[in-house]
N, C-alpha and C positions, 0 to 999 in steps of 0.2 A: 928557766922555764917554770920552776916551782913557784917563784914569786909572782909570775904572771897569772898562773892558775889560781893562786891564793887570792890575788886582787880581784879576779873575776868572781870567785865564789863569795867574797865579802861584799862586793858591789851588788850582786844579784840578791843576796840575802838581806842586806840593809836597805837598799834603795827600791828594789822591786818585789821583795817579799818571797822570793823563790828559795826554798830550802837547799842546803848544801848537798844533801843526799840526792835530791832531784837533779841538780846541775852536774854532780859527779857522774851519775848514771848516764846523763845525756852526753857528756864529753867522752866517757870511756866507750860507749857504744859507737859514737861517731868515729873515734880513732880506730877501733877494731875494724869497722866496716871499710873505712878508707884504706887502711894499711893492707887488708887482705885483698884489695883490688889493685894495689900498687906494687911496690918492690917486695912486699911480703905475700904476694899472691899465692893462694893455696895453703898458707900457713895458719894454723889455729893459734890465736893469741889470747893472753890473759893480761888485762890492764887494771891496775889499781891506783887510786889517788888518795893520799892522806888528807882527810878533811881538815886537819889542824894546821898543817904547814904547806899543803898544796903539792907536796913531793909526789912524783909519779914513778911507778915501777911497771915494767913490762916483762912478760915471760912468753917464750915459745913453748907450746905443748907438743912434746915429741913422743913417739912410740919406740920402745926399746926393741931392737932387732939385732940379729947376728950378721946380717948383710944389708947395708944401706942402699936403697935404690932411689930415695928422694930425701936429700938432706934437710929439706924444709919441714918435713913431717916425721922424719925418723932419725934415730941416734943409735950408734953402735953400743952394744952392751958394755964394752970396756969403758967407754967415755961416760956412759950413764952411771956405772958403778962408782966411777971417780967422783961424780957429782952427788950421787945418792947411794951409799953402800947398801948392798943387800937387795937392790932392785932386780927384778926378774924379767926374763923375756916376755914380751907381750904387754907389759905394764906401760903406763905413761908417766913421764916426769916433766917438770917445768924447769926450763932453762932460762935464766934471766938474761935479758938483752938490753942494750942501750936504747932508751926511748927515742933518742935522736935518729936512730936508724929507721923509724917508722915512716920518715919522709915528709917533705914539705907539703905534699898533697893532703896527707893525713891531718897536718896542723890546720890547713885552710878549711878542710872539711869540718874539723872540730869547731872552728870559729863560726862557720855557717850554721852548724847545729845549735850553737849557743844562741845566736841571733834568732833562729827559727823558733827555738824553745821560748825565748823571751817574747816574741810576737804572739805565740800561741797562749802563753801565760797571760799576757795582757788582754787577749780576747776573752779568755775564760774569766778573768777577773772582772771585766766589764759586764759580762753576762751575770756573774754572781752578785755584783754590786747593785744591778738594776732590775733583776728579774722579779724581786719582791716589791718593786715600786710601780709596776704596771697598774694603771688605773688611778695613780696618785698624781698630785700636782707637784711639779719640780720647777726650780728657778735656775735660769741660765743667762748667759751673755751672748748676744747676737754677734757672730763672727763675720759671716759673708753670705752673699747670695750667688748661687750658681744656677743659671737659667731661671726657673721659677721656684727652686728649692732654697730653703733658708737653713743655714747651718748654725747650730747653737752650742756653745761650750757649757757643759754641765759640771766642769771641774775635773772629774775623773775620766770623762769621755766626751766625745763630740756627737751630738745628735742631729737629726734632720727633721725639718718640718716641710713636708711636700706642699705644693701650691694648693691642692684641694683641702688641706687642713688649716690653711690660713684664712683669716677673716678679710673679706674683700676690701673693706674701708680702712684697714689698719696698715700703717707704714712701719717698717722695722729698720732701724739704723744700726750700723756696726757699733759695738760698745754698749748698746742699750740692754738693760736688764729686763727680762720678760718672764712671766709665769705661764707654763703650758701644762697640758695633760700628757703624761707618758702613756701613749696608746699601746705600744707593743714593742717587742724586740724581735726583729726578723733575722734569721740566719742567712748569711751570704758568703760567697767564696772568700771575701775579704774580712770576714768576721761578723760579729753581731752588729746589726744596724738598729739604732734606737729611733723610733718614730714618735714625733711630738704632734700635738694638735691644740689649736685654740678655737677651731670651728666646730668641734664635736659637741653635741648636746651634753655628753658626759662631763665636759669641762665645766659647764655651768652647774650641773648637778653636784659636782665635787666642791665647787665654790660654796654652794649652799650648805653642804655637809660640814665644811670647815667653819663657816660663819654662824650657822644656826645650831646652837647646842641641842635644841630639841630634836633636830633631825639626826644629829650624831648619836644621841642616846636612844633613838627609836620612838620617842613620844610623838613626833610628827613624821609622817611618811609621805614621800613624793610618789603619788599614784600614777600620774601621767605627765608627759613632758613633750614639748614641741619647740623647735627653734629654727629661726632663719638667721644665721650668723651675721652679726653687725647691725641687725635691724630690730628684731623682736623675739622674745621668748615667752612662752606660756607654760605655766606649771599648775597642776592641780594637786592639792594636798588634803590629807586627813589627819586626825588626831586620835591616838589611842586613849587619851585622857580627856574626859568631858569638860574638865576645868581649863583646858588649854585651847585657845583659839589658834588653829593651824596657820591661817593667813596672817594674823597678828604676830605670831612668833617669827614668821619668815620676814615680815616687813620690819619688825623691831620698833623700839621706841623712837617716835618721830621719823620713822623710815630709815634709821641708822644702818640696819643690817643690809637691807636691799640696796641702799645708796652705795655702800662699800663695794658690793658686787657689780653694780652698774658702772662705777668708776673703773673697776678692773676690766670691764668689757667695753670701755671707751664710749659709754653713753647708750649702749643697747637697751631698749625698753624691755621691761619685764612685767608681765601680768601674772599675778598670783591669785588663784581662785580656789573655792572649795570643790572637792571632788564628790561626784554622785555616780553611783553605779548605773543608775537608770539613764539611758541616752537622752531622753527628753529633758529631764532636769539638768543634765550636764550641758546640753546645748543652750538652754536658757541662761545658765550661769556663765558660760564661756563667751556669749555674745553681748553681755552687758556693756554699755548702756542700751544697745539696741534690743527691742522687745519683739520676738516673733509673733505675728498675728495668727499664724497657722503652722503646725508642724505635722508633716506626713512621713511616717516611718515605713520603709520597705525592708522588712526583715529578710526576705529572700535574697535580695541583691545587696543587702547591707548598705542601704542608701537612705539618706534623710533629705526631704525637700522642705525648705523653710520659705515661708512667705512673710515678708516684712513690709511695713508701711513705707511709702516713698521717702519720707524724712529719715528713716532708719536704714535705707538701702546702702548708702555710701559707708555708714559706720559698720554695718554687718560684713560687707565685702572687704573693706579696708583698702589701703593704698596698694594698687596693682594686685588686688586679690589676696593680699598677705594675711589679713585677719581670717578670711574664709579658709585658706590653706592650713594655717596653724590650728584652727579649731577642728578641722577635719582630722589632722594628725593626732590631735590631743584626745579625741573621743574614739578614733579608730574606725570611723564611718565615712563613706563618700558623701560629700555635702553639696547640695544644690541650693542656690539662693535666688529667689525671684521676687518681683514686686507683688504685693498683695492687692488684689482687686476683688471687691465684694461681688457676689453673683447678682446680676441685675442692678448694678450700682446706679441709683436714682436719687438725687438730692431731695426731691419732694417726698419720695417714699421714705427716705431715711428720716426726714423731719417728722413725718406722720407717725412712723414707728416709735420715735423717741417720745412724742406726746402721749401715745397710747400706753407705752410702757411706764412712763413716769406718773401719769395721772389717771390711768385706767379709763380713758375716754373712748367713746365709740369712734371707730375708724373714719366714719363719714364726717362726724363732728370735727375730728382732728384734721381731716383734709380741708374742711371749710376754714379752720383757723389758720392753717398753713397758707392757704390762698389769700387770706387777708393780711399776711405778713408775720403772723405769730408762728415762727418755724422752730422754736426751741423753748424749753422750760423757762430759760432766763428772759425770754421776750414777753412773758406775762407781767413783768414788773410795771406797776402803775396802771394796768388794765383793769377797768371796772365793768360791772354788768351793763351799764348804759352804753358803753363803747361797743359791746358785743351786740346789743339790740340795734344800735345804729348801723352795724355791719350786716344786719339781716337775720340775726338769731332771735327766736322768740324769748319772752321774758323768762319762761321756765327753763329753756336751754341755757340762757345766759347765767341764770342763778346757779344751775347745776354745775356749769363749768367753773365759776368762781369758787364754789364750795369745794370742788375736787382739787383745784389749784391751791387753795389755802390750807387744805388738809389732805395732802397726797397720801395714797394708800401705803401702809407699812410693807417693806420688802419681806 
């Protein structure tokens, strides 16, 4: 028996990292509990195991009396003095017993206690090993898929990537090496459960922190972040050093840094822009290359109405509204986008206004020019005074027009 105990102690210590004192305490407590419920019911026991050789000793703790009523808990004074000379009535002595008398149930219980302690130790070890890695990127091997959950082997433990934390367009094959964000460690009746993610915006943020040294050292800061996993990510950055271009630092030389991240994300598009605290400036930066023609800010409802030209409408909204949604999340305002239509939109009046503004012409004169086909500043090319006279203008009017066109007023 001592050799079996010694082998258990050595295995637990070398292979599992559980100290001998811990395992000895587990075994002795299990033996005492089981023995007191079995053939040694009602008897107080003391059990010790030698940590060096695994030898086990057991004692029954008995009260010294002059009349024995329960031999399991009491001993006559004459027998007690034979074991321990000088012992007095009412004192307790320890009488050594054969450990084999503890019974088969006690041995099975001790074995179960060892296994239970091992399982608990492994649970504690998993928690201790990974609790400080929450929020970091870990690398693992895909093992299997159960329902919609993916199980990943991290070496020391198995983790789970729920369906909602997976990127819709990505396929994960058994044996494939993948990088994920360690989101959390949840406590369950079966032990700690490690939750992974590749869909979280924090995954992309952490990739930038690993790839861009300026972000890691605090020179460049990610101020705002929005992501649709597998499709597009928008980040807004600032720099604490005026000599450092935050967008350029994230992109890298010839796009090397951002390309590395895009490859890790399976081709997901990444937009990197400068951050502005003022919502209007931020909107204009985030929607590039689309240019808003009008921006109406509703502070009360925290909403922004954008009016963009017809040609920019598709760009501003994006595929299935993706660009608008990401921009809204990035700035933290509800965003509405509609087509820009000028009040009283009239091509003739627009042309008249353009001539009046460019050459400081009288509106009536500008109207007559538009009616004869000169509807923009560029249309005056090769037009001479005689052409205007032939069109019904007086010589004085024609000359005044030509003079203004040749020398337009300074803005």
